[in-house]
N, C-alpha and C positions, 0 to 999 in steps of 0.2 A: 596796925592792930591785926592779928591774926584770928580767924575764926574757921569753924569746920561746917561742911555742908555736904550736899548730895548733888551730882550732875544731873541735870534734867533735860538738857538739849545741847547738842554739839554742831558747831559751825567750823569752817576752816580757821584754825589757829585761835578760836574763842569758844566758850562754852557758858551756858546759863547754869547758874548754881542755886538751888534752894537751900537757904541757911538754916542751920540747927537753932533750936529755941522753943521755949514753951509758948503757945499760942493762947490768946484770950478768945472767948467765943465771938465769932464773926471776923476775927483777925486773919488776914492772909499773910502767909509765910514770906519773908522778905527774899527777894531774888536778885542776884548780882550777875552782871554780863562780865565775865572774866576772860583775861588772855591767859595764854600758856606758852612756854617754850618747850619743845618736845624734849631737848637735851636736859632740861632741868627736871622734868617729871618722870622720865623713863630712860633706861639704858638699852638701847635697841642692840648694841653689840652682844649682849648676852642672850639675845633671843634668836632662835633658829627661824622663827616667822617673824615678820615684820608687821606691826599693826597699822592699819590705815590711818587711825587716829589714836593717839595715846590715851584719850578719855572716852567714856562711854556713859550714856545715861545709867545711873544707879552706882556709879563710882562714888566713894567717899574720899573728900578731898580737904586740904588745908588751903585756905584763902587769905592772902594778904588784902585787906580792905583799903581801897583808896578813895572811896566816896560813897555816897548814898546808894549809887547804883552800879559801881564798878569796882573791880578787883583783879588780882593775879593769882592764879593757881600755882602754888609753890610744892605741893606734895600730893601724891595719890597714894592712898592707903592700900594695903594689899587686899586683893579681891577675895570674897568668901567663895565666890563661883563666878561664872560668866557663860553666856551662850554666844557661840562664835560660828562663824562660816568663812570659807574661802572667799576673798573679794571677788566678786564676778567681773569678768571682762579685763583681768589684769594678769601680768606675766609674774612669775616668781612666786614665793611663798608669802603672800600678803593676807592678812586677816582683817575681817570686818567684825568687830565687837558689837553685837546688837544691844546687849544690856548686860549689867553686872549686879552682884549681890541680890540675888532673886530667892524668892520662896517657890514661885510656880513658874512654869513656861506655859501658856495657855495657847493650844493650837487650835484655831478657828477654822472649821470646816462647814460644808453645808450638806444636807441631806440630798438636794437637787438643786440644779440651776446655780452654780455649776454641779454636776454629779459628785457624790462623795469619792474622793481619790486616795486611797491608801499610800500611793507613792512618796507624795511629799511628807505625809504623816510619818511614814517609816524613817525617812531621812531626818526629820526633826527629832524623832525619838531616839536615834542613834546619837545625835549630838547632845541631847539632854541627859542620856544615860552616861554618855562620857563625862559630862560635867556634874554628874551626881546631883541633879536638880529634879524636883518633883514635877512629872509631866501631867498636864490636865487636858483633855480633849473635849471642846465644844462642838456639838453639831447642830448647826442652826437651820432655820427653814423647815422645822419639823412639821410645820402646817401643810407642806406639800405631799406629806406621807399618807397614801391611802390604805395601806396595809400594815396594820399595827405589828404584825409578826416579821416585817421587814427591818432588820437591825443590822446594816453593813458594818457598824462600829463594834459589833459583838466580839470580833476576834481580838480588839484591844481591851475590852472590858474583862474578857477571860484571862488575859495575861496581867491583869491587876492595874491597868491604867484607869485613872479616875475620869469618867465620862459623863458629860452633861448634856443630853439632848434638849434643845430649847427652841423657841420660836419668837423672834422679835416681833412678829406681826400680830400674834395673839397673846404674847406674854408667857407662854408655857415655859416652866423651868427657870425663869430669871431670877426670882427670889431665892431659890435653892442655891444657884451659882453665886449670887450676890453675898449671901451669908458664908459660903465657903471661902470667898476672896477677903472677907472683911480683916482689916488689920495686917494684911500681908502685903508683900511687894510682888507683882506679877507683870510678866511681859506678854503682850497679845501679838500672835504672829499668824499668818496665813495667806493663802491665795487671795488675789483681787476678786471681788464679786460675791464673797461668801457672806457678806453682811456685817463685818467686823466693825464699822462705823456706827452702824445702827444699834448693835450689841453694846458697845461702849456707852452710847447715849442713854440706853435703858439702865445699864448698871450703874453709871456714875452721873447721869443727869446733867445738872447745869455746870458741874465741874469740867465736864468734857466739852461743854458748849462754849466755854470761854476761850477755846483756842483759835477762835475766828479773828483775834486781833493781828495787827501787823507786827512782824518781828523787826526789831531794831538792827538785829545782825545782817538780815537778808533783805529786808524791805518787801517780804512777800507774806502772803497770809499764811499763818502758822499751821493750819490744819489741811493743807493739800496732801498731807501725810508723804512727804518726800524725805523726812528724817524721823528717827525715833524720838519719842516725847514722853517724859514723865510727867504725871500729874498727881496731885494729893487731895483726897476728899476731907471733909471736915473731921471725920473720926480717925485720921491717920491712915487709911488705906491708901497704897501707892500703886499706880499702874502705869505701864509704858505701852504707848501705842507704836507700832512700826508700819513701814510702808508694805503694800502687798508684795509678796515675795514669788518670783516666778521659778526660781531654782535655789537649792541650798546646797552649796558645796561643802563637803566634808573635808577635814584636815587632820593630820596626825593618826590616821586610821588607815591601815593597808588592807588588801583583800583577805589575807589570813586572819587578821584579827577581828574582822567585821563581825563574825558569827557571834562573838561574846556579846554583842549588843542586841541579839535576838535570843533572849534567855530560853525560850521554849525550844527553840532549835539546838542552842549550845548544850542545854541539858540532855538532849536526846544524843548528841554527838558524843559527849562525855560516857554515855552508857553503851556507846557503839551500837546504837539503834538507828534505823532509817528515820530521816526527818523530812524527806521530799514531798510527803503528804500533808504537810503543816500549811495552814492558810497564808502565812506570810513568807513562805519559801521562795515563791516567784520574785517578790519584791526584793528579797535577800539577794537572790541571783542578779538582778538588775543593777542594784548598787554595787555589788562585787565586781561585776564587768565593767562598770564604769570607773571604778577605782583602778582597776588593772589596765584600763585603756589610758589612765592618766600615769601609769608606771608604778603604781603603788600596791 
């Protein structure tokens, strides 16, 4: 028997799939642990970049059901979009797909401890702009701000990025963010230490707390946050937690193309006007230099 579902977690040669179907109040969605054969679900020969894994959280799949808990992924449906990065520490053109079929990419940062850092934000924004997904910027630890006029994320708000200053310590802004994300599929990314785990606990409560169980595929506690993981709330909101990211390697973008993903700079360039005074110009130069060092 074949059924459809969405990948929620990926292991070597295996994936957990949330199966489609209407749920009764209090009922949990059926989950299958499925194997897959790379050659059966994806044709790597046609791809310039090779994916580290052919499936990712958020992928829509067709599954041959083998039992009450097991199955085989036989087909991956075309992705509406995906957020990807160059696989760190690997040679060649190898991609890590973080998540697929998304409504939002939520970049979680902190006002302080660690200090707000635009560098990683801009790398994320370039990848998100390239994938044509809606970016959302969350600035946690707002309780550490002593000057209400200090708004380091203002440069992103001014270029149209949806910004949510919050505090998981005192609850500021959590309800507004929760309402915005309702009924959507969102992936949460960011540096370690910015409070992403605390944020997810406050946004999604007991659903997020369930991930302490032991994984059948790995034998480890599920929420050491070493892999991306999709969960679903009772109202159908889906969210994907990811490990803390230290670096975000871009792909399929060269130094000459990069400025197109900094729209406020690109607009001035098209008008033949100077843009080296713009707030994100230095970050643009750093990313451009890194791409050129990689020979792109």
